[in-house]
N, C-alpha and C positions, 0 to 999 in steps of 0.2 A: 453233160457231165456224166462219167461212166459209172457204173453201178457201184464199181469199187470205191471211184473218188466219193460217191454219196454216203457209202457204209464209213468210210474213213473219217469226213465229216461228222456223223452221227456219233461216231466212239470218240471225237477229240469234244465233242460237246456235252458228251455224258462223263468226262474226263473230268472237264470243266466243272461240272456242277458238283461232282463226286469232290474235288479238289475243294470245291468252294464249301460243303459240307464238313469237308473234314476240319478246315482252317476255322471253322465259325460253330463249330458243334458244340463248345460250352455256352454260346448265345441262345441257339436253338434249344438246348435242354434246358437253360433257365427260362426261357420263353415259353417251354412247354409245361413248366411246372404251373404256370398261371392261366393259360390258355392251350386248346389244342391249336396244332400246326399242320396244316393241310398242305400235302405234299402232291404235285402233279406230275402227269405222265404225258407228254404230246397233246397238253391242253386238258387233260382230264383229270380227274380226282383218282389218287392211286394209294396212297397213304394217309395217316394221320398219326402225328407223334405226340404222344399226349402224357402224362404224368400216370404214376403207377395208382395213384390214389383215385385220378380221374377214373382209369381202367378199371379198377377194382367197384367201384360204384357202379359203372354200365354192367359190369358181371352180376352184382347183386340184382341191378334192376331187371336185367334181362330172364333173371331165375323167378322174380316176383309177378314177369307177365305172364299171364295165362288165356289158352283159346274160349272163347264164350262153348265150344262142343265140348270142352272138356270138364266144364262148371257142373257141381252136383244139379241134378233135375229140379231142386228146391229152388235153387239159385235163377235157373232159367226161367222157372213159371213165376217168380217174383217179378223179373225184368220184364217178360212178357206182358203181366198183368199190372204193369206200372201205369201212371199216366202221367202225362206232361202238365206242366202248369200252362194254363191258359194263354199268358204273357209269352209262351215261346210257339205259340200254334204256327206262327208264320215260316218257321223253319220246316215245318212238315213242305211247303212248298219247293223247298230246296232239291228235293229228291227228284 
């Protein structure tokens, strides 16, 4: 098959997916209110359709996340000086 033929098939497939999404958009929007919908492209995750409330929660969570290096020195010292409960000692072998 020629390159032009393959491109046409790809465009036709994309058009089909686009038409399906347009025809079922209200279904997808309703579903996205309950759970995120993963949209793939060429078998790989490309986009996630999610509710505005979930997106706002993710944005707020990202703002609450801090790097250890950015923590106050007193916090870093406390973490470095902390001792793990002996019942979790076996976890040290995982590193």
